SEZALUM-768618 format. One record per atom (N, C-alpha, C, O): x, y, z; atom name. Coordinates in Angstrom, 1 decimal, m for minus. Example, Ala and Ser with C-alpha at 12.3 -4.5 7.8 and 13.67 -1.06 7.14 Angstrom:
% residues 2
NODE      x      y      z atom
NODE   13.2   m5.7    7.8    N
NODE   12.3   m4.5    7.8   CA
NODE   13.2   m3.3    7.8    C
NODE   14.2   m3.3    8.5    O
NODE   12.8   m2.2    7.1    N
NODE   13.7   m1.1    7.1   CA
NODE   12.9    0.0    7.9    C
NODE   13.4    1.1    8.0    O
***
This chain:
% residues 80
NODE      x      y      z atom
NODE  179.3  227.7  118.2    N
NODE  178.1  227.1  117.2   CA
NODE  176.4  226.0  117.7    C
NODE  176.1  225.0  118.3    O
NODE  175.9  226.9  117.0    N
NODE  174.4  226.0  117.9   CA
NODE  174.4  224.9  117.7    C
NODE  174.7  224.4  116.6    O
NODE  173.8  223.9  118.9    N
NODE  173.5  222.3  119.3   CA
NODE  172.0  222.1  118.6    C
NODE  171.0  222.5  119.1    O
NODE  172.0  221.6  117.4    N
NODE  170.5  221.0  116.9   CA
NODE  169.7  220.7  117.9    C
NODE  168.8  221.5  118.0    O
NODE  169.8  219.7  118.6    N
NODE  169.5  218.6  119.7   CA
NODE  169.0  220.0  120.9    C
NODE  167.9  220.3  121.2    O
NODE  169.8  220.4  121.3    N
NODE  169.7  221.6  122.4   CA
NODE  168.4  222.1  121.9    C
NODE  167.2  222.1  122.4    O
NODE  169.0  222.8  120.6    N
NODE  168.0  224.0  120.2   CA
NODE  166.5  223.2  119.6    C
NODE  165.6  224.0  119.3    O
NODE  166.2  221.7  119.5    N
NODE  165.1  221.2  119.4   CA
NODE  164.4  221.2  120.9    C
NODE  163.3  221.9  121.0    O
NODE  164.9  220.6  122.3    N
NODE  164.7  220.6  123.2   CA
NODE  164.3  221.9  123.4    C
NODE  163.0  221.9  123.4    O
NODE  164.8  223.1  123.7    N
NODE  164.4  224.6  123.5   CA
NODE  163.4  225.1  123.1    C
NODE  162.8  225.9  123.8    O
NODE  162.9  224.7  121.8    N
NODE  162.0  224.6  121.2   CA
NODE  160.7  223.6  121.8    C
NODE  159.6  224.1  121.7    O
NODE  160.9  222.3  122.4    N
NODE  159.8  221.5  122.3   CA
NODE  159.4  221.9  123.8    C
NODE  158.1  221.9  124.0    O
NODE  160.2  222.4  125.2    N
NODE  160.3  223.0  126.1   CA
NODE  159.5  224.4  126.0    C
NODE  158.6  224.6  126.9    O
NODE  159.5  225.4  125.0    N
NODE  158.5  226.3  124.8   CA
NODE  157.4  225.6  124.3    C
NODE  156.4  226.2  124.5    O
NODE  157.3  224.4  123.6    N
NODE  156.1  224.8  122.8   CA
NODE  155.3  223.6  124.4    C
NODE  154.3  224.0  124.8    O
NODE  155.6  222.9  124.9    N
NODE  155.1  222.5  126.3   CA
NODE  154.5  224.0  127.1    C
NODE  153.3  224.3  127.1    O
NODE  155.3  224.5  127.7    N
NODE  155.1  225.7  128.0   CA
NODE  153.8  226.5  127.5    C
NODE  153.4  227.4  128.3    O
NODE  153.3  226.3  126.7    N
NODE  152.5  227.1  126.0   CA
NODE  150.6  226.4  125.7    C
NODE  149.5  226.8  125.6    O
NODE  151.4  225.1  125.6    N
NODE  150.6  223.6  125.9   CA
NODE  150.3  224.0  127.3    C
NODE  149.3  224.8  127.5    O
NODE  150.7  223.8  127.9    N
NODE  150.1  223.9  129.1   CA
NODE  149.4  225.4  130.0    C
NODE  148.9  225.5  131.1    O
NODE  149.6  226.2  129.1    N
NODE  149.2  227.2  129.9   CA
NODE  147.3  227.6  128.8    C
NODE  146.3  228.2  129.0    O
NODE  147.7  226.7  127.8    N
NODE  146.2  226.6  127.0   CA
NODE  144.7  226.1  127.9    C
NODE  143.8  226.8  127.5    O
NODE  144.4  225.3  128.8    N
NODE  143.4  224.6  129.1   CA
NODE  143.4  226.1  129.8    C
NODE  144.3  226.8  130.1    O
NODE  141.7  226.1  129.9    N
NODE  141.4  226.8  131.0   CA
NODE  141.5  226.5  132.4    C
NODE  141.2  227.4  133.1    O
NODE  141.9  225.4  133.0    N
NODE  141.8  224.9  134.0   CA
NODE  143.4  225.4  134.6    C
NODE  143.4  225.7  135.7    O
NODE  144.5  225.4  134.1    N
NODE  145.8  225.6  134.0   CA
NODE  146.3  226.6  134.9    C
NODE  147.5  226.6  135.2    O
NODE  145.4  227.5  135.3    N
NODE  145.1  228.5  136.4   CA
NODE  146.9  229.4  136.0    C
NODE  147.7  229.8  136.8    O
NODE  147.0  229.7  134.4    N
NODE  148.5  230.4  134.3   CA
NODE  147.8  231.4  133.6    C
NODE  147.1  231.1  132.7    O
NODE  148.0  232.8  134.2    N
NODE  148.0  233.9  133.2   CA
NODE  148.6  234.2  131.8    C
NODE  149.6  234.1  131.1    O
NODE  147.8  234.3  131.8    N
NODE  149.2  234.8  130.0   CA
NODE  150.2  235.4  130.0    C
NODE  150.9  235.4  129.1    O
NODE  150.5  236.5  131.7    N
NODE  151.8  237.4  132.2   CA
NODE  152.4  236.6  132.4    C
NODE  153.6  236.7  132.1    O
NODE  152.0  235.2  133.0    N
NODE  152.8  233.9  133.5   CA
NODE  153.5  233.5  132.5    C
NODE  154.7  233.0  132.6    O
NODE  152.7  233.5  131.4    N
NODE  153.2  232.2  130.5   CA
NODE  154.5  233.0  129.8    C
NODE  155.5  232.4  129.5    O
NODE  154.3  234.7  129.7    N
NODE  155.1  235.5  128.6   CA
NODE  156.3  235.5  129.7    C
NODE  157.5  235.3  129.3    O
NODE  156.1  235.6  130.6    N
NODE  157.6  235.6  131.9   CA
NODE  158.8  234.4  131.9    C
NODE  160.0  234.5  131.9    O
NODE  157.6  232.9  131.8    N
NODE  158.2  231.6  131.5   CA
NODE  158.8  232.1  130.2    C
NODE  160.0  232.4  130.2    O
NODE  157.9  232.4  129.1    N
NODE  159.0  231.9  127.7   CA
NODE  160.3  232.9  128.0    C
NODE  161.5  232.6  127.8    O
NODE  159.8  234.1  128.5    N
NODE  161.3  235.0  128.4   CA
NODE  162.1  234.6  129.1    C
NODE  163.2  235.0  128.7    O
NODE  162.0  233.9  130.1    N
NODE  162.7  233.3  130.9   CA
NODE  163.7  232.2  130.6    C
NODE  164.8  232.1  131.1    O
NODE  163.0  231.2  129.8    N
NODE  163.6  229.9  129.3   CA
NODE  164.6  230.9  127.9    C
NODE  165.7  230.5  127.8    O
NODE  164.2  232.1  127.1    N
NODE  164.8  232.2  125.8   CA
NODE  166.0  233.1  126.2    C
NODE  166.9  233.6  125.5    O
NODE  165.6  233.3  127.6    N
NODE  167.0  234.2  128.0   CA
NODE  168.1  233.8  128.8    C
NODE  169.1  234.3  129.2    O
NODE  167.6  232.3  129.0    N
NODE  168.3  231.4  130.1   CA
NODE  169.4  230.6  129.8    C
NODE  170.0  230.6  128.7    O
NODE  169.9  229.7  131.3    N
NODE  171.0  229.1  130.6   CA
NODE  170.4  228.2  129.2    C
NODE  171.0  228.2  128.1    O
NODE  169.7  227.7  129.3    N
NODE  169.1  226.6  128.0   CA
NODE  169.3  227.1  127.0    C
NODE  169.8  226.2  126.2    O
NODE  169.1  228.1  126.5    N
NODE  169.0  229.2  125.6   CA
NODE  170.6  229.6  125.3    C
NODE  171.2  229.5  124.2    O
NODE  171.2  230.0  126.3    N
NODE  172.8  229.8  125.7   CA
NODE  173.3  228.7  125.2    C
NODE  173.9  228.8  124.2    O
NODE  173.1  227.7  125.9    N
NODE  173.8  226.1  125.8   CA
NODE  173.4  226.1  124.7    C
NODE  174.3  226.2  123.9    O
NODE  172.2  225.9  123.9    N
NODE  171.8  225.5  122.7   CA
NODE  172.4  226.4  121.4    C
NODE  172.8  225.9  120.4    O
NODE  172.5  227.9  121.7    N
NODE  172.8  228.5  120.7   CA
NODE  174.5  228.5  120.3    C
NODE  175.1  228.7  119.2    O
NODE  175.0  228.2  121.6    N
NODE  176.6  228.0  121.8   CA
NODE  177.2  229.5  121.6    C
NODE  176.5  230.3  120.9    O
NODE  178.4  230.0  122.0    N
NODE  179.1  230.6  121.8   CA
NODE  178.9  232.2  121.4    C
NODE  179.3  233.3  122.0    O
NODE  178.3  232.0  120.4    N
NODE  178.1  233.8  119.5   CA
NODE  176.6  234.4  120.2    C
NODE  176.1  235.6  120.2    O
NODE  176.3  233.5  120.7    N
NODE  174.5  233.9  121.5   CA
NODE  174.9  235.5  121.9    C
NODE  176.0  235.7  122.4    O
NODE  174.1  236.6  121.7    N
NODE  174.2  238.1  121.8   CA
NODE  172.9  238.2  122.8    C
NODE  172.6  239.3  123.0    O
NODE  172.3  237.5  123.2    N
NODE  171.3  237.5  124.0   CA
NODE  169.5  238.4  123.0    C
NODE  169.5  238.7  121.8    O
NODE  168.5  238.7  123.9    N
NODE  167.7  238.5  122.6   CA
NODE  166.9  240.0  122.7    C
NODE  165.9  240.1  122.0    O
NODE  167.4  241.1  123.6    N
NODE  167.2  242.0  123.3   CA
NODE  168.1  243.4  122.8    C
NODE  169.1  244.0  123.4    O
NODE  167.4  243.9  121.5    N
NODE  168.1  244.7  121.1   CA
NODE  168.8  246.1  121.8    C
NODE  169.7  246.7  121.3    O
NODE  168.2  246.5  122.8    N
NODE  169.1  246.9  123.5   CA
NODE  170.5  246.9  124.5    C
NODE  171.1  247.7  125.3    O
NODE  170.5  245.7  124.2    N
NODE  171.6  244.6  125.1   CA
NODE  173.0  245.1  124.4    C
NODE  173.7  244.2  123.9    O
NODE  173.5  246.7  124.3    N
NODE  174.5  246.6  124.2   CA
NODE  175.9  246.0  124.2    C
NODE  176.6  245.8  123.2    O
NODE  176.4  245.6  125.5    N
NODE  177.2  244.8  125.3   CA
NODE  177.3  243.0  125.5    C
NODE  178.2  242.3  125.9    O
NODE  176.2  242.8  125.0    N
NODE  175.9  241.2  124.4   CA
NODE  175.6  240.2  126.1    C
NODE  175.2  239.1  126.0    O
NODE  175.8  240.8  127.0    N
NODE  175.8  240.1  128.2   CA
NODE  174.2  239.5  128.7    C
NODE  174.1  238.9  129.8    O
NODE  173.4  239.6  128.0    N
NODE  172.1  239.5  128.1   CA
NODE  171.3  240.0  129.3    C
NODE  170.1  239.6  129.7    O
NODE  171.9  240.9  129.7    N
NODE  171.5  241.3  131.3   CA
NODE  170.2  242.8  130.9    C
NODE  169.4  243.3  131.7    O
NODE  170.3  243.0  129.9    N
NODE  168.7  243.8  129.5   CA
NODE  167.6  243.8  129.6    C
NODE  166.6  244.4  129.3    O
NODE  167.7  243.2  129.9    N
NODE  165.8  241.8  129.6   CA
NODE  165.2  242.8  130.2    C
NODE  165.8  243.6  131.0    O
NODE  163.5  243.1  129.8    N
NODE  162.9  243.4  130.5   CA
NODE  162.4  243.4  131.8    C
NODE  161.8  244.2  132.5    O
NODE  162.8  242.1  131.9    N
NODE  161.9  241.7  133.3   CA
NODE  163.4  240.4  134.3    C
NODE  164.3  239.7  134.0    O
NODE  162.7  240.9  135.3    N
NODE  164.3  240.5  136.2   CA
NODE  164.5  239.4  135.9    C
NODE  163.6  238.8  135.5    O
NODE  166.3  238.4  136.1    N
NODE  166.5  237.3  135.3   CA
NODE  165.7  235.9  137.1    C
NODE  165.6  236.1  138.3    O
NODE  165.5  235.3  136.4    N
NODE  164.5  234.4  137.4   CA
NODE  165.0  233.1  137.0    C
NODE  165.6  232.9  135.9    O
NODE  164.9  232.0  137.8    N
NODE  165.1  230.8  137.6   CA
NODE  164.3  229.7  136.9    C
NODE  163.1  229.6  137.1    O
NODE  164.9  228.9  136.2    N
NODE  164.0  228.1  135.2   CA
NODE  163.7  227.2  135.8    C
NODE  164.4  226.6  136.6    O
NODE  162.4  227.0  135.7    N
NODE  161.6  225.3  136.6   CA
NODE  162.7  224.4  135.9    C
NODE  163.4  224.5  134.9    O
NODE  162.7  223.7  136.6    N
NODE  163.5  222.1  136.6   CA
NODE  162.2  221.0  135.4    C
NODE  161.0  220.8  135.6    O
NODE  163.2  220.7  134.2    N
NODE  162.5  220.4  133.3   CA
NODE  161.9  218.5  134.2    C
NODE  162.5  217.8  135.0    O
NODE  160.9  218.4  133.7    N
NODE  159.8  217.2  134.3   CA
NODE  160.3  215.9  133.7    C
NODE  159.7  214.9  134.0    O
***
């Protein structure tokens, strides 16, 4: 079962990632932002927030283990 507080934190963290990207002086490329968001949405934070029924984001993830992501698995940045 999904955890509402963990879902809110996941959403806030994604919003923070986008907000950090927006200023021109951030130095973060669009590609880096997308990688960060995908890693966050396909990582342990999303699995914890969404619960045991989480099947992964990718439509071709036939076995439901989330390993068919088009990007290599990367460690998530530690929360500030």
